[in-house]
N, C-alpha and C positions, 0 to 999 in steps of 0.2 A: 504494500500500500504506500503510495507516494505522498508527498506533503499536501498536495491539493485535495487528495481523497480524504486525508485526515481532517483538513480544514472544513471540507464539505460535511463530513460526518459530525463534526462538533456543532454545526449549525442546525442539525436535525434531531437533536435529543428530545425526548419527551419529558416534560417537567412533572406531569402527573402520573403516578402518585409519589414516586421515590424522591425526587428533588423537592417537591412540595412538603413532604414529611420532614426532610432535612431542614428546610426553612422553618417550619413550625418548631422543630426541636431546638434550633439555635435561638429563636425568639423566646421560647419558654425557659431556656437555660439562662438567657440574659436577665429575665425577671427573677428567676430562682437565685442567681448569684447576688442580686441586690437584696433579696429577702434574707439570704444566708448572712450577709453582712449586718443587716439590722437585727437579726436574731442573736448574733454574737455580741452586739452592744446592748441588748435588752436583758432585763432581769425577770421577765415574765416566764413562768415555768413551761408554758406550751408554745410551740413554734407558731410563726405567723400563718403558715399554711393550714393549721388546724383551727386557729381562731377566726380567720377571715378568708374562707375559701372562695366566696363570691367575688370579693375585691381582687383576689389573686387570679381568678379565672378571667374576669373582665379585663384586667391589665394585660394578661397574656394574649387574649384575643385581639386587643388593640394592637399589640406588637405583630401578631400573626397576619392581620389584615390591614396593616398600616398603609400599604401602597394603594389599595382600593379606596381607602378612606381619603387619602390625600388627593388622588386623582378625581374622586367625586367632588371634593371641594374645589379643585382647580377648574374643572369643566362644568361646574354647577349642575351636576346630576344628582338624583335622589340618593341620600345616604342609605336608605333602606335597601337599595339594590345591591349594596355591598354584601349583605347577608342573605342573598337569594339562593345561594348554593348550600343546601343543608349538608351535603356530603363533606364539603370542605370544613364546615363548622364541627361536624362530628369527628372528623379525623384530627383536627387541631385540638379539640377537647380531649380526645383519647391521648394524644401526645402530652398535653398539659397534665393529665392525671398520672400518666406513667412517670413523668419527670418529677412530680411533686409528692406522689403518694405511694410509691413502691416501698415494701418493708425495708427498714434500715437504710433508706435512700440508695438502694442498690443501683437503680437506673442512673441517678444523678452522679454517683461515684464512678460508674462505668463510663458515662459520657464525658466526665471530667478527666479521665485518664488521657495522657498526652497523645497517645497514638490514635485513639478513637476521635478525640477532639480535632486532631490534625486532619483526619479523613473527612469528617463532616464539615470542617471549615473550608476545605478545598472544594467540596461539592457545593457548599453554599456560594462560593465565588462563581461557579458555573451558573447557578440559579440567579445570581446577581446580574450577570451580563445579559442573560435572557430577559430579565425584568427591565433593565435599562433600555434594551432594544425595543421591547414591547411598548414602553412608555413613550419613546421617541416616535415610533411609528404611529401610535394612537394619536398623539398630538399633531403629527404631520398630516394625517388624514383629515383631522378637524380644522387645523389652521396651517395650511401648507407654507404660508409666507412668514409665519411668526416663529423665527428661529429661537428666540429667547424662551418662549413658551415650551418649545420642544425640548430644549436643554433642561428646563425646570422639571418637566414631566419625567425625563430620564433620571434625574437626580432623585426625585421622589420615589421612583421605583427601585433605584439601586441602594439608596441609603434610607430606606423607609423606616427600619427599626431604630436607627440612630436618631433620626429626627423625631420619632414618636416617643422615644425613651423618657423624655421629661414628663410628658402627659401620663405615661404608664406609671412612672414613679409617684406622680401626684395622687393617683388613685389608691396606691398602697401606702400613702403617707410618708413617702421618701423624697419629696420634691426638693431638688437642689438647683436653684436658679443659677448659681455661679458655675455650674458644670454643664451649661447648655452647649449643645453641639455647634451653635453659631458663634459662641465665644471661643471655644476650643475645638475647631474642626479636626476630625481624625482622618486616618488613612482611607476609610471607607467613603466618606463624603468627598474627599479630594479625588480619589480614583473614579468614583461615579461621575463626577463633574467632567473629568478629562474624557472618559469613554463616551459620555453623552454628547460632548462637543464633536468628537470624531464621528459618531453615528449621524449627527445632524449635518455635518459637512459632507458626509458620504451621501446622505439622502438628497441634499441640495445640489449634488454633482459638482461641488467645489473642489473636492479631492477625488481623483479617479483611481481608486484602489478597489480591488474585488471585495465584495461584501463578506465573503467567507473568510478572507484573510484578516480583515479588520476584526471580525467577530472572534475568530479562533485565537488571534494574537492577544486580544483583550483578555480572554479567558486564561491564556498561558501566563501573561504578565501578572495578573492578579493572583493566580495560584503560586507562582514563583515568589512574589513578594510576601504572600501570607506564610508560606513555608519558611522563608528566611526570617521573618519576624517572630515566628513561633519557636523555631529550633535554634536559630543563631542569635536571637535577641536584637536584631538590627532595628535601628530607629526608623521613624517615618521617612520614606524616601523622598517625600516632597519638601522636607525642611530646608535643604540647601537652596532650592529654587525660591522658596518663600523668603528666606533671609536675603537673597540677592535682590528680589523684587522690592522688598521692604526698604532695603538700603538705597536703591536707585530711585524708586518712585515715591515712596511714602515718607521721605524725610530722614531715614536712618543714617544716611551718609552725612547729612548736615549735623545731626546730633553727635555723631562720632567726631566730626571736626571741631565742634564746639567743646566737647569734653577734652579733646587733645590740646586745644589752645589754653584751657584752664588748668591742665596738669603740669607739674614741674618737669622740666627737661634737664637731666644731668645736674640736678640740685638747684637749677635756676628757676625763678618764678616769672611767669609771663606777666606782661603789663596789665592784661585783663585781670589776672588773679591779684596783682598788687592793688588795683583800683577797688576790687571787692573787699580786700582786707582793710584798706583805708576807709 
């Protein structure tokens, strides 16, 4: 099988039910990890999952179906349509129950094992790229000339859980406004933005690259970065570019020059520092 055949095969994977179950699992794990931290800080004898199962379920469902909720708000469609598919809700609820209520937290401990978490994280990246592409195409069909809207739709599909996390935490009483994804954007949000832009440029015929190559390379890059971050502990790969952009465009270079002028050089004090002292 040659490279183009592999690329073509990567664009024809079926998301339902395996990859959708992986997505539900990752979203429920995110909520479970937040709950575990709150249980560790609490002196209540019973865990949160036993005291507030309804809040935990609703928070998990918000995470599982975040992309449908965001797109319904973006395109002004009825929110009730998000929950029109009872099979998806049943599957997501079953995953939520297994993650939170197996005896001795066996399922959670197994899924938290590094090897299993690495596998499901890589599969989640495949699901993410499919979601980004679906969001871009949906917006392109509705608004073919609104490129910014198409990029936003792709981001909402790719980083759905990260954007919804603050709302999910609010429901379970763990609202942390200073940890908002918009204040501290993570690798997922940045990667989803870049891939959304690529898909929009490809759909608008601004870049002339085969769709299968863009699609499969996006999957490969996200999986590679995810593996390197989980196994090697590498930092956010977008940070060097952010630092460069902030230095050049957003005044970072001028701040550095101002600090350099105010600092002593070889024991001497600059004239500006002398004026400040006087």
